[in-house]
N, C-alpha and C positions, 0 to 999 in steps of 0.2 A: 503494499499499500504506499509505503514511503517513496518507493521508486516511481510509482504512478503520479503522486503529487509533485515530486521533484521534476519529472519529465514534463508535466503540464506547466509548471512554473517556468521552466527553460523555454518551452515552446511559445508560451504567451509572452515571455520576455523578449524573445527573438522577433515576434511579429510586431510588438509594439515599438520597435526602434524606428526612429524617424530618419527619413533620407536627408542627406546633406544637400544644401542648395549649391548648385553649380552656377557660377557667374559666367555667363556667355556673353561675349561682346559681339555686336553685329559688325561683321566686316563686309565692306563693300568693295569689290574689285572693279576697277575701271579699266576698260580696254579701249585703246585708241588705235584705229586702223589708219595708217598712212597710205593714202592712195594718190599716186601722181596724176595730175590733171592731164589727160590726153585730149588733144584737139584733132578733129578730123582734117586730113590733107587730101588733096586731089591726086598728087603724084608722089612717088618714093624715088630716092636716088637709084641710079643704074646699078651701083654695087649691090644694093639690097635685092633688086630683081634678079641679078646674076646668082647671088648666093642662094636665093629661094629656088631658082630653076635647078641649081646643082644639087641642093638638099632634097627637094621634092620634085621629081620629074612630072610634068603635066600639071603644075600648080596654076591656080587661077586666083588672082588677088581680088577680093571682094571689097574690103574697106581698109584704109590705113589711117593710123592716128600717130601723133608725135607729142612728146612732152618737152619740158624746159631743158632736160638733160640730153636732148636729141636721141632719145630711145624711141623706137617705133613699135607700135602694137598693130600687128597686121592680121586681119581676118582672111583666111584663105580656104579654098576648097580643093581637095585632092581626091580624085576618083570618087566624087560624090559625098565625101565626108568633109564637114566644116570643122575648122580648128583655129586656134589663135596662136600666133607666133610672135615673140618679142625679139627685136634686133637692135643693134646700135646703127650709127649712121654709115659705118663701113661694111655692114652686111653680116657681122658676127652675130650668131644666134645666142640670145640670152635666156637662161633658164630661170623662170619665176615660179 
């Protein structure tokens, strides 16, 4: 009988413990995307056309854009698939 009363006291004592308060701080993560402003152009330099013809045979230039750093964003179509290629002014392809 003493063991039963002792077990009940321990059990009730364990259940009556209060949980501690966790101080949580609200953290806000701000992310800023830097996007270069590209402006549409009508023509691209001949070096870019040559580099695209060598890299993608049968390429068709759809639209071309340029930013302040003289990097070109070119929308192309190759064998019916559209994609976007980034190059510099000399025709070197840039991976972004």
